[in-house]
N, C-alpha and C positions, 0 to 999 in steps of 0.2 A: 914382441906383442903378438898375440894369436890373431890369425886372420879369421874371417867369418866362418869359413868351412870347418876349420879345426875346432872352433868353438861349438859348432853344431854337433860335430862328431863326439866331443866330450860330453855334451848334454845327453846325446843318445846313449853313450856308454854308461853314464851315470844312471839314466832311467832304467837301462837293462840291469844294472847292478842292483838297484833298489828293488826291481821286480823279482830278481832272483832271491834277494834277502827276504822279501815278503813271502815268497813261495816256501823257502826253507823254514821260516818261522811258522807257517801254516802246517807244513808237512812234518816238521821236526828234522833231525839229522838226515842227510842224504845217504841212506843205507838201503840195500836191496830189500824189497818187500818179501815177507816171510814165505808167501805162497809161490814165489818164482825162484828158479835156480840162480846161482851167482852169475854175474855178467862182467865182461871186460870193459867194453866201450860205453854201455848203457848205464846211466845212474838212475836206478829205480827209486821212486818215492816210497816211503813206508805205507802211505795210503794214496791210491789214485784219486783224482779229482774229476767230478762230473763237469762237463763243459756246458755253458748256456747254449740254447738252441742257436743254430746258425744255418745259413743257406748261401753257398757259393755257386758261381756259374762255371761249369766245366768247359773244357775246350770243344766238346761236341755240342754245346748249347744247352745241355741238360743241367738240372740243379743238383748240387751235392749238399745234402742235408746231414745233420749230425748222426742220425740213425743209420745212414748208408755206410758209415765207416765200421760198423760192427761186424764181427766175424773174422777180422784179420788184425794183426799188429800193423800199425801204420806209422811211417816216419814222415813228419811234416816239416818242410823247409820253406821259409819265406825268401823271396828274391824278386828279380825282374830281368827281362830278356836283354836289356841294354847294359847289364852288369858286366864290367870289364874283366873281373878275375874271380872273386869269391863264389859267385853263383855257378859259372861253368865248371870250376874246379870241384865244388861240392857235388854237383849233379854227376860229374864224371866218376867221382869216388863212390857215390851211391850206386851208380850203374855197375861198378865192379862188384859191389856187395850183392846186387840183384842177380848178377850172373852166377853167383855162388850158391844161391838158394832156389834156382830155377827148377830144380827137381822136386821141390815140395809140391803137394797137391794144390791145384788152383783154388780150391775151396777155402784153403787156410793160408796160402802163400802170403808173406808180408808184402805190403804195398808202400810205395813212395808217392807222396803228394807234394807237388810243387805249387805254391800259392804266390802269384804275382801281386806285389803291393804297388804296382804302377799301372792302374787301369786306364790312365790317360793315353798311354802308348801301347799297352799290351792288350790286344784284343784276344778273345778266346781262341780264335784260329791261330794267332801268332804264338801264344803260350803253348798250344798243343804241338805245333811244329818244333818249337824250341825244346820242349821237354822230351819229345819222342826222338829227337836227334841223339839224345844220350841213351835212352832205353825206351823201347816200345811200350813197356808196361807202366811207365810212370804216369800217374794222374796229374792233370794240370787244371788249375781253377783260379778265378779272381772274383772280384765283386766291386761295388762302389766303395769309396774311401771309408765312410762311417762303418760299414759292415766289416771291412778289413781291419779297421782299428779295434773293433770289439772282438773279432776273432783272434787277432794277435795278442790283445790284452789277456784273453782267457788262457793263452798258452804261456803267458809271462814274457811275451816278446814285444818289441817296439819297432817302429820304422819312421823315417822322416824324409821329406823331400828337401834336397839341397840344391838351390839354384846355382848355375854356372856363371862364369863371368859375362857371357853374352845373353843371359836370360831375358833382359829387358827388350832386346831386339828379336830374340828367338825363344819363344815359350818352351820349346823342346830341349833347350840347353839346361838340363838339370840331371841330377843323379838321385838315387834313393839309398840312404843309409838304413840298415836293418840288422836285426839280431842275426848272428851267424850260427847259433846252435840249432840242433834238430830236435823237435818235439817227438816223443814216443807215445803213441796212443795204443791202449790195449784192445783186445777183441770186444770189449764192452763199449768202446768209443770214449773211454776216459783218458785223461792225461795221466800217464803212468810214470814218465821219466824224461830224461834229457840225454842227448849225446852232444858233448862239447868238443870243439876243434882243439887240436888237429885231429882229423878223422882218419881212422884206420879201417879200410874196407874189409879186410879179413876178420878183424875183431867184431865189427858191426854184423857181418854175415853170420859169424859163429853165434853171437848173442841172439840174433833174430831166429836162427834155426832152433836153438835150445828153448827159447821162449815159445815159439810156435808149437814145438813138440810137446812142451809141458802143458800148454793150453788145450791141446787135443786129447789129453789123457782124462 
């Protein structure tokens, strides 16, 4: 018999799968968009999708709105600072990719955005310290839960709070299950594709380099 946590994980996985199927139905087959070069790690949608307006709070206290992501390819990853394995591993792999495109001009260099889905424990200062420990250029942001839910949904992602065994006595005894893929946003701030695990830093870096160079032409 499944325990409660496993059941929640299955629900989360099912929701993520349904979200992916819906995105595939909307976009059509997951093939590279004609205007961009072929990629290895990035699965580009045939047509990018405009995101609804959003406003997240960055680690420095300023607001990150949808228009501010324009001008760069941006990789968006959902997580939380108390994450035991997936989040630190993914951010470390992204940091390896970032090191390989550091020579690109700052005006067009790809960006990584870490969004915490655990605003109860993750303050802006905390997420900034956490993200910058992996790479100084990583952007970090969070928001209230309804805003985060809408933002995640617009990317085809989901997350869920999973209480621990001692949650009744300790409200901080919980984890956050969340989508593990990375959203790829184009220089127009549109959802252009996905990177699914397992992640390969060299392939990600190579893809973002050719996409950045193509966008600059």
